[in-house]
matplotlib code that plots the C-alpha trace (Angstrom):
import matplotlib.pyplot as plt

x = [115.7, 113.7, 116.0, 118.9, 120.3, 120.2, 121.8, 124.8, 124.8, 125.1, 127.8, 125.9, 126.9, 130.4, 130.1, 133.8, 134.2, 136.3, 136.9, 141.1, 141.6, 144.3, 147.4, 146.5, 149.1, 147.1, 146.7, 150.8, 151.1, 149.5, 150.9, 154.3, 153.3, 151.9, 155.2, 156.5, 154.2, 155.6, 159.1, 158.7, 156.5, 158.9, 161.6, 159.4, 158.3, 162.6, 162.6, 166.1, 167.7, 170.3, 168.1, 171.0, 171.5, 169.7, 166.1, 166.0, 165.2, 160.9, 159.4, 161.4]
y = [158.5, 158.5, 161.1, 158.9, 157.3, 161.0, 162.7, 160.0, 160.1, 163.8, 163.8, 165.4, 162.6, 160.8, 157.1, 156.9, 160.1, 159.2, 162.6, 162.5, 164.1, 166.6, 165.6, 161.9, 158.9, 159.2, 162.5, 162.4, 160.1, 161.9, 164.8, 163.1, 161.5, 164.2, 166.2, 163.4, 163.6, 167.0, 166.7, 163.7, 165.4, 168.8, 166.5, 164.4, 167.6, 168.4, 171.3, 172.4, 169.1, 166.9, 163.4, 161.6, 162.5, 160.6, 160.8, 162.4, 160.6, 161.5, 159.9, 159.8]
z = [116.7, 112.9, 111.7, 112.8, 109.2, 107.9, 110.3, 109.6, 105.8, 106.4, 108.9, 111.4, 113.7, 113.5, 115.0, 115.7, 117.6, 120.5, 123.1, 124.5, 127.7, 127.4, 129.4, 129.3, 127.9, 124.6, 124.1, 124.6, 121.7, 119.6, 120.1, 119.7, 116.5, 114.5, 115.3, 113.6, 110.7, 110.5, 110.4, 107.4, 105.4, 105.2, 105.1, 101.5, 100.5, 99.8, 103.6, 101.9, 104.2, 102.7, 101.8, 102.3, 106.0, 109.3, 110.0, 113.2, 115.6, 116.7, 120.2, 123.5]

ax = plt.figure().add_subplot(projection="3d")
ax.plot(x, y, z, "-o")
ax.set_aspect("equal")
plt.show()
């Protein structure tokens, strides 16, 4: 118990870390969000697409 503050400070303990079950609704939503983020980042960095073109729909 005495090492807890030191471990928190050094980053050895992450108090808000959560386990996500693979295949769960949360894991699927996180995967979709990551894919949409990658597409948006590519568009913002000028991924060779027309910036005036409508954005592709992400999600369901």
